[in-house]
C-alpha atoms as one frame of an Amber mdcrd trajectory, in Angstrom:
protein
   0.000   0.000   0.000   1.373   3.404  -0.920   1.487   6.258   1.600  -1.552
   8.551   1.504  -1.554  12.270   1.134  -4.051  14.572   2.795  -5.408  15.683
  -0.568  -6.283  12.065  -1.449  -8.258  11.276   1.699 -11.949  12.061   2.009
 -12.488  14.702   4.686 -15.427  12.729   6.156 -13.077   9.809   6.844 -10.505
  12.086   8.501 -13.133  13.762  10.721 -12.396  12.749  14.270  -8.865  11.525
  13.580  -7.138  14.827  12.977  -7.741  17.746  15.362  -9.765  20.605  13.935
  -7.568  23.459  12.653  -4.513  21.184  12.431  -3.704  22.095   8.844  -4.187
  25.821   9.392  -2.293  26.119  12.664   0.459  23.631  11.922   3.729  25.561
  11.407   4.883  23.177   8.653   1.702  23.803   6.676   1.978  27.536   7.165
   5.639  27.541   6.097   4.798  25.423   3.063   2.212  27.943   1.902   4.530
  30.928   2.270   5.345  32.866  -0.854   8.823  34.272  -1.295   8.843  38.017
  -0.877   9.939  40.023  -3.908  13.619  40.790  -4.034  14.571  44.434  -3.607
  15.712  46.425  -6.617  19.392  45.852  -7.170  20.137  49.407  -8.191  20.706
  52.091  -5.583  18.885  54.753  -7.613  16.389  56.219  -5.169  15.915  59.713
  -6.535  13.688  60.453  -9.481  15.365  60.311 -12.888  18.669  59.131 -11.474
  18.546  56.079 -13.760  16.471  55.310 -16.866  16.603  51.875 -18.507  15.906
  51.694 -22.253  15.486  48.820 -24.689  13.973  47.973 -28.056  11.628  45.043
 -28.617  10.720  43.441 -31.914  10.280  42.819 -34.721   6.624  42.108 -34.042
   3.609  41.729 -36.274   3.104  45.001 -38.094   0.671  47.298 -36.281  -2.087
  49.334 -37.937   0.279  52.308 -37.956   3.038  50.273 -39.619   5.242  49.851
 -36.534   7.299  46.698 -36.180   9.263  47.587 -33.024   8.729  49.335 -29.714
  11.073  51.227 -27.445  10.557  50.860 -23.701  11.898  53.364 -21.185  11.727
  52.589 -17.453  12.441  55.181 -14.768  14.127  53.111 -12.058  13.050  54.739
  -8.787   9.327  55.121  -9.530   8.806  52.275 -11.979   7.233  54.664 -14.515
   7.434  53.018 -17.923   6.637  54.065 -21.454   6.481  51.865 -24.533   6.536
  53.709 -27.843   5.803  51.951 -31.141   8.433  52.673 -33.802   8.667  51.625
 -37.458  12.424  51.010 -37.568  15.208  50.592 -35.034  16.822  53.698 -36.546
  14.044  55.820 -35.013  15.206  54.892 -31.494  17.558  57.866 -30.855  14.875
  60.458 -31.634  12.251  58.604 -29.594  14.738  58.299 -26.725  15.391  62.047
 -26.748  11.643  62.707 -26.723  10.997  60.301 -23.828  13.831  61.743 -21.734
  12.492  65.270 -22.285   9.034  63.987 -21.303  10.379  62.444 -18.073  12.261
  65.620 -17.197   9.139  67.713 -17.796   6.908  65.399 -15.743   9.270  65.164
 -12.781  11.024  68.527 -12.910  14.332  66.670 -12.472  17.112  66.110 -15.020
  17.924  62.531 -16.041  21.416  61.597 -14.822  22.057  58.127 -16.267  20.689
  56.045 -19.137  21.327  52.294 -19.139  21.010  50.205 -22.308  22.231  46.950
 -23.817  24.866  48.568 -26.042  22.892  48.144 -29.266  24.119  50.204 -32.209
  21.118  52.559 -31.931  22.311  53.813 -28.531  25.998  54.336 -29.260  25.889
  56.674 -32.252  28.118  59.743 -32.308  25.043  61.980 -32.523  23.445  60.415
 -29.464  26.714  60.408 -27.506  27.102  64.138 -28.220  23.513  64.684 -27.064
  24.209  62.727 -23.832  27.277  64.881 -23.194  25.394  68.103 -23.938  22.602
  67.119 -21.511  25.017  65.878 -18.824  23.714  62.305 -19.039  25.957  59.311
 -18.427  25.407  56.421 -20.838  25.870  52.974 -19.268  25.902  49.591 -20.969
  24.727  46.352 -19.378  26.871  43.236 -19.566  26.570  41.480 -22.933  24.944
  38.069 -23.156  25.341  35.347 -25.741
């Protein structure tokens, strides 16, 4: 005979054998039902616009407007995120400039750092000059293969 599990036994049969509330008050049952708490954000950016993460997704199925990609920008401290549909990856620098200006206008604080995956759209001479002019530090994440 194989060992039984509580879920396999009819509750009418167990009535009288197991004390009432056993499964709710038993510390092993409570520990087993615990959910791991979310891990804290790894970055130390706690002030608004200290760090903005950016990335491009796609290609996707063409949208009604003709967009195949989207550019996501995430403000690290507040979790504010925007996703902008774009037709080509080459549109990313202009969309990035627009989103950073939007964040600065909404918060009243200048963006200090922009973190990206090092894709060619984010490391153009034009964009690097714009970063320098605005006082923004461009950071690249570690590459993956």
